[in-house]
N, C-alpha and C positions, 0 to 999 in steps of 0.2 A: 226352729225359727226363733223362739222366744229368747234363747241364749244370745243370738246375734243382736237382737234389739237391745238387751240389757248392756251388752258390751259397748255398743255405740253410745247409748245414753250416758254411760259412765265417762266416755271420752269427751262429752260436751263441756265438761269442766276444765279440760286441758286445751287452752288456746294456743294456736300456732304463733310464729313470730312475724308473719307477713302482715299485709295490710288488711286489718279486720274491718267490718262494717262500722258505722257510726255507733252502733250499740255494743260493739265488742264481740260480735258473733261471726262465725264462719258462714259462708254462703254456699248454697246448693242449687244446681240448675241441670237441666237436661243438656246433653251434647248439642252444641250449636251446629247448624248445617255447614258452616265453614271449617269445622274442626275435623281432622282425620285421626282416627284411633287405630291402634294396632289391631290385628285380627281378633285377639282375645281380651282386649282392654275393655273394662266396664266402667272404670272411674279414672278420669284424668284430674290430677290435683295441680292447680295453678298456684304455686307458692307465692308469687308476687301479689296476686289479688285475694289469696286465701279462699279460692272458690273451687268446689268439687263439681266437675262436669260428668254427668252420669248417662250411661247407656246400658239398660238391663240386658242380661245374658239371654240367649235363646235356648230352646229345648229344655233338657233336664239339668242344665248348668246353673250355678248360682254365683253371685258376686260377693266374696268375703271382704266387705268394705273395710279399708284400713284408714288410719289417721295420718294426715300429712304425707300421703303417699298415693301413687297410682294403685289400681287394683285390677286383677286379671280373673276372668271367668274360670271356675273350677267345676268338676263333676259334683253333682249333688250327692251328699252322703245321707242315705236314708236310714233313719233310726225309728224303730217301732217300740214304744214303751210297753212294758209288760203290765198286766192288770193286777189290782189288789182284789181281795175277797169282795165279791158282789159284782164285779165288772164282767162284761161279756167276753167270751173266748170261743175259739174253735178247737184248739189243741192245748195240751198242758204247757207247751212252750210259750203260749200267750200270757201265762200267769207268772207272777213273781214268787219269790220264796215264801212270802207271807201266806199266799194261797197254797199251802203245802199239800192240800188234797187234790190239787190240779184242777182240770176243767171238768166239771160235773154238770151234765145237762146244759152245756153252753154257758156256764157261769163259773168264774174263778172262785174256788171254795177254800175257806180256812177253817178255823175252829168254830164248832157249834156251841150253843149255850152249855156251860159246865165244862167246856174243854179248857185245857191249860193254855196259858199265854204269858209272854214276857211283857208285852204292851198291846195296845188296842189294834195295831196294824194287822195282826193275824186273826182277829175276831170277825166273824161274818156280820153282815149288815144287821142293825138292830141291837147290837151288843157292844160292850166296852170291857176292857180288862180291869178287874178289881181284885186285888189280893191274889194275883196269878191265875184267875179264872175268868172266862168270858161270861158276863152277866147281862141281863136286859138293861138297856138304856133307861134313864130316868125320864118320866113323862113331864110335860109342862105342868108346873105347879108343885112338883115333888122337890123336896129338899135333899141335901146330902151330896151335892156336886162340888167338885174341885176345879173343873174346867168345862168348857163347852162340850168336849168329847164324851163326857159322862151323860149328856142329855140326848134326847132324840134329835135326829139330824136337823129338824126345823127350829131348834131352840138352842139357846146358849145359857151358860151359868152366870147368874147375877151374883158373883162371888164377893162375899163380905169379908173374907179373910178366915172364915170358919165354915167348914162344910155343913155343919149342923144348922146354920142359919142362912145358907145359900140355896137358892131355888132355881129351877130351870124355867126360863122365860122365852116365849116365842121371839124369834128374830124380828126386828123392825116393829115391835109392838108397844114399846114404851113411848108415850106421847110427849111432846115438848113440855118442859118445865116440871115433869114428874121425876122423882129421884131414881138414880141408877147407882149401883154399888161402886163401879169402877169407871175411870175415864182416863185413857192413855192416849196422849198426843191428841186430845179433843175428839177421840173416836170411840164409838161403841156400837157394835152391830145390833144390840138390843133396841137402840133408839130408832124411832121411825125416820128420823132425819140423818141417821148415821153419826151425828155429831153431839158432843156433850161439853160441859164446862163446869167449873167449880164455883160455888158461891157460899161464902161463910163456912168453908171447910167441908161442904157436902157437894156431891156430884149430881148434876141434873142434865137431862136431854135438852137440846136447844131447838129453836125453830129451824126449819130448813133454810139455812143462810144462803144468800146469793152474793155474787160479786156486786160491789157497791155501784158500778157503772155498767153500761151495756157491754156485752161480750161480742167478739173477742176484744180484750183490753190490752192495748199496746202499753209497754212499760220500759223503764230504764233500770229499775232495781226492785228488790223485794218489798220495799216500804210502800210501793204503790199498789200492791196486790192485797187488798183487804176486802172483807166481806161486809154485808149489810149488818146493822146493829140488831141485837136482841135485847130489848129494854129490861127483860126479866133479870138480866145479869148486870144492869147498870147502863147509864147513858153512853159510856165510853167503851163498851164491850164490842169487840169484833174479832174475827179470826184472820189469819194471814195465809197466803199461798206463795208460791215462788214465781219469780220472773225468769222465764226460760227462753233460750234461743230456739226459734223455729227453724225447720229445715227447708228454707226457701231462698229464692235468688237474691233477696234484699238483706238478709241477715237480721230480720226483725226479732224483737223479743215480745212475748205475750205472757199474761198472767195465767196461772193454773186456775181451775174452777173450784166451786163449792157445790155440795149436794143439792142446794136449792136452785142452781142454774139449770136451764132447760136440758142440757145433755146429762146432767147429774140426775134429774128427775126421771129421764128415760131409762137410765141405768138402774135406778132404784126400783122402778116399776117392773123391769124384767127380772131383777134379782128377787123381788117378792114372789114372782111366779115360780121361780125355782124353789124357794123356801116352802111354798105352799103345795108343791107338786108331790104326787105319789112316787115319782121317779127318784126323788132325792133319797127316799127311804131304802133304795137299792144299793146305796153307797156305804162302804166301810166308814165308820165314824170319822176317821182322820181324812177321808177323801170327800167330805161333804161339800167343800168349796173348790175341788179340783176340776180342771177342764177335762181330765181323763175320764172321770166317772160321769160328768155331765154329758160328754160326747157319747159315752157308752149307752146312755139311757134316754136322754131328753130328745124330744121332737126336733128334727133337723132345722126347721124354721125358727123355733124358739131359741135354739142354740146359736143360730146365725145372728139373730137379733141381739142376743146377750153378748156375743163376742164383739160385735160392732159397738154397741152402747157402752160396754165396759172400756174398750180401748179408746173410743172417741172421748169419753169423759176423762180418763186418767192421762191421756197423752194429748189433750186438747191444744196446749201451747205449742207443742212440737210440730203439729200437723197443719197449722195455719198457713194457707197459700203454698202448701207443699206440692210440687209437681208429681204426677203419678210415677214418672220414671224414678224419682228420688225415693218415693215410698216403696217401690218394688225392691230397691236395693238396700235401703237403710232401715225401713220399718215394714218388712214383708208381711208380718202377722197382721198389722193394721191394714195394709193394702188388700190382702185377700179377704179379711173380715168385711171390709167395705164392699168389695166386689160381690160377695155372697149376699150381704144385706140388700144391696141394690137389685140383685136378681130376684129375690123374694118379693121386694116391694113392687116390682114390675109385673109380677104374675097376676 
């Protein structure tokens, strides 16, 4: 499912030559009662109005949504990903090549402590590959890390450029305006706000910045999508998000969110539960953030809430006023995450 989402989002930058909305966006709507589709048609593209009319497929079929074209239902191609060391299994075929010892006691198993390794993929949970051997991960407060994967799963490496002075720090634990060693694209998982910025040549975590106005924020271009100010970094400091086309009948644009916005706070709270869970320790170090390992171990309700909060935060602009029929075809992962979330909410 995820691959289909990414393919479509990439197409959003490619505008067709027909009549776009006033914002320059394509439009998406459910099939109208007056329209007659072919037996297997799931998307009809009206080139004149630049509108996609959608009718989800039935049964086990899916709609491979195309750009500037009609689409036809096809048989679903099921693919089951194989597990890394630490993930649950029934037979050896459920495990990938990194788990070279196969399925042992219902767990995909790789190299134990002291076992040989090319990289950390083949090490069992609690270990990482150092000098071609699987060794115990560094604990919070220990120095000597070069990357997050050297640290226990709930922590990352506050990397200074020199392993000797770099320490493992719990994710989301560095408070606003405290120093952090690195800041890439204003993001760092060690910051409680997830965001950081530079001041006088040093990096610091920021406040949990919000959109400067009420959300959802309609927009015409990226310059309108700015955050609230954090005075610690100066009166003119803010961050920017992008102005994206929503998948709705009117072709509106909306601003992306910031971690301080309500959907961002819901995502952060659920992410913190994963970081603090015992289940996270069952993952191979490279798989600490993977949906595959999370699904293998985490409580189904917690996982459902995480999936929805994660996608609702990160895809917020795209899903505003999006009809369910459009979500089923163009953003199926979001659609089913929302369905599961609502089911648990109603219990």
